[in-house]
Every structure is written in C-alpha cells, then in structure tokens.
N, C-alpha and C positions, 0 to 999 in steps of 0.2 A: 621732753625733746627739746635740744638746744634751740633758742633761735640765732639765724644765720640772715641780715639784714641784707648782708651783702657776702659774698665770697673771700671767705682769709687770703690774706697774701701772704702773712708767714705763720706757718706750723713750726709745733716742736713735739716730738714724739718724746714722752723720757720712759726710757728702759733700759736703763743701766745694766744688768744684770740676770739671770746667768745665763750661759751658753744656750743652754735647751730654751729658755724663756724668751734670748732673742729671736730665736729658729720660730717658735711658737706664735710671732707677733709680726714678722714679715709681713705676711699677707695684709694686717692693717696699712704698712708704707706702699707698698702698690694700689692699693685702692684708694688712696688719699688720692696720688696723682690721678688716679683717672677723674675722682671727684673735683680735683681741685688743680687743672694739670698748668696754672699760670702761677701756682702758689710755691713758694721758699719753704722746702720741707726741709728740718732739721731733727737729729736725734740726737739724744744724752745717753750717752754709754761709756760705763766703765773703762778706762785706758787700756785693759789688756782684752777685751772683747771688739776694741775698736776694727782689728784688720777684719771682722766679718764682715762689717757692712761698706768698705772701702770699695770703691767704683761700682757702687749699685747703682742702677740708671734713674731711678726712682727719687733718689737720696741727694740734696743740694749742699748738707753739710754735714759733719759730725762732729760734734761736740763730747769733748772726751773728760770724763769726769776722772780723777785720780784718787780712788779712794783709799788705795794701798797708801799714799804719801801721808793721807789726812790719817791714818790710825796710830803714824809712828809717835806722835803727842801729841794731849788731848788741846793742850793750848793752840799749838801751831795750826790743828788740823782744824780747830773750831776758826779760828782767822782763816785759814783757806777756803772754809765750805761760805764763811762770810762773802768772799771775796765773791766765790764760784757764782753766789745769788746774784751778785750786784753784777756780774757779767751776765748772767742770764736778763737780767731784767734790762740793761743796755739793748737787749738783740728786739726789743718791740716786737713782741710775737702777739697775734691775734687767735690764736687758737694753739690752747696748749692740751695735750693726751696725756695723762697720766695710766700706765699700764702695767707698775709695779706694784702703787699701792700701799706704801709703806710710808713712816713721819720723812723719809730724809726726800723721796721723790714728792711728795705732799708739800714738803719747804719749798722744794725746786717749782713745782707748779704754780705754789702761791707767788713766789719769788717775781716769776715771770710778769706777773701783772695783766696778764693775756684777759682782755673781758671776758671769752669764753673759756671755761677750765675744765677738763672733761674727766671723769676716772670712775672706777667700777664701785658699785655700792658694796660688795665685799671688801674693801680697802682696809687694812687695820691703820694701828697705831697712830690714829685720827686723822689719817691724811685725807680722810671722806671730809673732812669742813673744810679742807684747802681748795675745794672744785665750785663752782655754779650749778655744773649741773652732777646729778648719780646717775649711770646708767646701772639700771638693774640685772644683775646676773646671778647664777645659782653656782658656788664654789664646789656643792658636793656632789652635784650630778653630769655636772657639762663641762667639756673636754676644755683647756686654757684656750685652745686657737677659737674655738666656736664664744668662749666669753671675749674673747679681747675683739672679737668680728662683732660682738655687739653694740660697740661703739659706732663701725662703719654703719651697722644699720640705723643707727639713731641720725646718723650723719645723713646718711641718705634721705630719711623721712622730712630732715629739717631743709635740706638742700631743692627736694624734687617734691615738696608740698603742695606747691600750686604749681598746675598742672602746663602753665606758659612757662615756665622757667624751663623745659627740656627744649621749648620750641625756640627762647633766646638765644640759649649758649649751645644749643645740640650736645651736651654731653649726655649720658647714658650712666645710669645709676649702677654699680656692679652688681650680679646677683647674690643672693645670699650662698649660692655655692662655686661662687666664681674668685675662693682664695687660691692667690697665686702666689707660691714660695719660691723666692726670686735670690739664689746664693751664687754674690760674685764667683767665677774662679781666676784666680791670678796665673796670668801665662809662664812666667817664670817657676810658679809652684808645680803648675800641670808637667813642665817641663820636667820637673825634676823627680815629681811622682811617678812618672813614665820611666823614668831613668831607673830608679828604685827597682820598680815590677818587672820590667822588660826580660829581665831572665828567669824568672819563676812562671810555672805553669798556672793557668786557668784552671778550675774557677779561683778568683782572688776573695777571702773570707777576711773579712775585718773584724776585729776583734779588739772591748774595750771590756775590761774585766774589774776596773777601778770603780770607784763611786765616794764622793765624800762623806755619805752616809754607811754607819755599817751596817743599816737594817736594809740598803739596795744590795748589798757586796754578795753577790750569788759565789759561793766558794770555786778558785781558780781550779780546783780538778774538775768541778761540773762542766766547765768551761771546756776543757782540755778534754773530757771525755768523749761531748757534744759533736768537737770541731775533728777530734781524729774519727770517730765511725763516721764523718762527712767525708775526711779525706780516704778512707777506707775502702767506700765506696763511690767516689765522684772525682778521687783525686782532688789535686791543685794545691792551695799554700796557705797558709792563716798567717796574716798580718797584722801584729798586736800594739795597738795606739793604745793613747791618753796621755797622760800628764807626768811630769817627772817623779814625782810622790806616789805612781802607781807602778813604776819601773821593776819593784820585787815582786808583786802582783803578777805581775805578765810576766815576769822570769820564771816564776813559780809554775805558773800555766804552761809556759812555752816548755819546760823540762819535761813534762809529763805527756806535750803532743808527740803520736806516731803520724811523725808525716813532714812536711816541709814548712817552716816556719820561719817570717822573717820580723825579728824585734826592732820594732822605731816607738815604742814607747818611749815619752819622755825625749826623742829625738825631731820633733818637728812644729815648726810655726803654726801659727794657726792656717795662714792661707794655704800652710803642704798639709795638714790634718784634710782641711775642705777639700782640697784636690783628692789626695789618696780615697777618700771617701766616695767622690765622686764617679772614682774608676772600681771601685769594690762592685764585686756581682753581689753579696750579700753583707749586712752589717750585723754581728750579735754582739749586743750590750746591755748591760746594766739600765734603769730609767733615770740615765744623765744625758748630759747636754752631745757628746758624739753622739747616741742613737736618735736625737732629734735632727741633730743636723742632716745625717744621712738621710731622714725622712724629707726632710727640707730639699735634700738633692734628689728626690725620687729614687731612692734607691731602696731594694725590699730589707728586711731586717727582720730579726727573731729576735726575743727579748722576755728574760724571765722577770714576774713581778712578784715582789713580795707585800714592803711597806706600803707599796704606793698603790694608787687605783688605776685601772686599765680605762676607766671611763672617763677619770678626769687628765691624767698625764702618759695616756699611751701612746705607741705610736701613730700620730693622724691617719687616720683612713686607713690604719694597716692592723686595726686592734685586732684582726683574727689570727695575727701573727703574734701577740705577746701571750703569755702563758703566767695566768697569776696561781699561785700558794692557794690552795683548800682551805687552810687552819683558820679559826677562829677569828683570830687578830689582825687576817689579811685587810690592808688598805687602811693602818690605821696612824701612818705618818708618823711615827715612833722612828726618831733617830738613834738611840739608844736600846736594847733589849738583853735582858740578862738569859733567856730563853731560846731565840733562835730558831726555832723548831721546824720553820718555814724554809732555813736554808738546806734541811735535809729530806722534809715532805716533798720540795720543787725539783724534782731529779732531772739529770738530763736525758732520758727518753720521755719526759713529759714533753720537752723543746724540740724533738727530733723530727714528730710530722711538720711542722710549719719549714724546719729548715727541709726536709728531705723534699716539700714539695716546691720549694724555690730552686732549689740544685737541679733537680727533674725535668724544671721547667725550664730551666736554662739550658741543659744537655742537650734538649730538644730543638731549639734556637739554634745553639752552636752547629748542632748536625744539619739541620736545615740551612743554613747559611752555607 
C-alpha cells in the first residue's frame, strides 16, 4: 500500500495510448479528482489522442508526447525523448501513476522524480523496477478497467486508513463500483455530427470494420450481412467510421449493405468521432478503440471477439453483448495467424441476438416517446 503522509499536490497519469486503453483509464482520472480535489492533475498522452482528453473537467493539464516525431530518426528521437524526460522532471510531481506499464512509460515515471511512483505488477519491459509501489493485478482474468482501478483501491486504502482522515477533510472515498467514464464532447463537433445525420433515418448504427490486428478483423462481408438484416427489420442507417487506412475495408462492407449507408471512415477528427458515437443508437465494431470509446460514452455495443478475450478487454459492463468464437485458440492474443478459422466460425447469425435485442428495445422506447 502506498504511503501518503500528505495529500499529493501534483499528480501525473502516464497512459499515452491507445484509444481503447485511454477510454479504459478514464475512471481513474475522475476518482483521483474525488480523492484529491485540490491536486493538480496531469496526463501524459500521445499527441494523436490528446483531443480525447481536452475539456475534461477533472484534468488540469495535458502533456503531449509526440511519439510519431520521435520515430522518424533514431538519434533525433533519443534526444527528443531525453528532452521530454527533462521536462517531466521539471514538473515536480509528487505522485506518478503508470497505467501503460512498458519501458517507455516506466522511464517517464522514473524521470518524474516523484517520491511515490505507482504501477501494476504486470508491467513489462522492466517498467516495474521504476516504481516505488507495485499494485498486484491479474492480467489474465481481470478486465483492464478493473485492473487500472486497483490503483484507486490502493490509494483509497492509503488515504483513508485512519478513521480521522475522513473527519479532517470531509472527503469520501469512491466505492469500488463507482467508476465514472466521462468523455468530453466538443460543441462544434456535436453540431457537425448532427448536421451529418439529420437527413438519415434512425436507428443510427455506427460500424467500425477495421483493426490494426488482422486477427481481430471480422470480415467486411460479415458486418454487411449483420447490418443489412438489421436495416431490413428495423430500418435506419449504417454509419461507417474509422481511420483513413480502414477506408477500403469500410467501402467494401458498404458496397454489400442492403439499405442506407453513410461513409465517414477516415473523414472525421477524433472530436467528431466522439460526437458521432455519442449520437449512435448502437455501435458494432471489433475489439478496437472506437468500440471502447462508445462504451465510455454510454452507448450500447455489439462486438465479435476472435483473438482477444472478452473477460480482459470486452465492452465493459456489456460483456453479454460481445460474442466470442468457440474455436480452440480463442483469446490467444496472436497478431498474425495463417489459419484464421475463427472468422468463418463466428458468423453474423451469432451476433444477431444481442443486436436484435438492442434495436427492439430502442423501437419500444421510441414508440413510447
């Protein structure tokens, strides 16, 4: 258990990437604000993902890490990284929390010089040796959100281990079930999203067909078959979203959809993606950042799971809406595979029940309104 003789005044969270992991970490930020309301809270994040944290009410500072620029040239990159570490040192943090758990973030955590440096025991690449306190977690059976929450549980124990601590400051610790996912929605981006969707009938089905891992990438024709069935029964519109390098996959799926489709893959900024997902009636996607972003926004989701585990990275609190393959190597976390049998075994018919349930419930609510 971390020792906190005094409430920390300057706290930094280190979770540079990726989009889904950042979404999983959001409850930690809000809980830290509740635990230490007077503290300065900062977050180290890759520049590409910084917009997801802008305007967050619990965050005082975003420290952008330009990883892409550092990759261009080895020597220049090393110099820039050293300069970045020096900048962290100058921030005088007294509590650093590494939720990434890799060599790079371990080095950042150590560079802060914070007297209390916390990370998870499952950290890799030697990062765990950069911490003053390692929090025991189970990476194999525990969801990422709950693993990160172990840090809050340890800080609650440190903050409130004396009964008179509560009487002194009147601050109540967050309970284990009070995980708050707050995703700021930019007003201009929301106006843009409403303009894009205003002429399209509901329900609005957001679809993300892409993934960096080939082993996560459910076939485009499966997505098309699933949403075509939904459109035939409930009407509505399919909105394809994703990164520019997923545009071809989305176009392939869209060409097979029997019904109305709006192609926005590669055409949105991150704030615009957030705004679109906040308006979606359901999100259908692989185990990727947009899926977990939709969950953080409180939207119902449906997801195929092949090489990853629902228990570890499924849609949080919506595990019944994720459908896993049943073949022997499911949840193997292999990024490449010569067989890919799971893609044919996990058919659109297997994802229809959760999608139908969501759309039927929406239909009842819309008629009642």
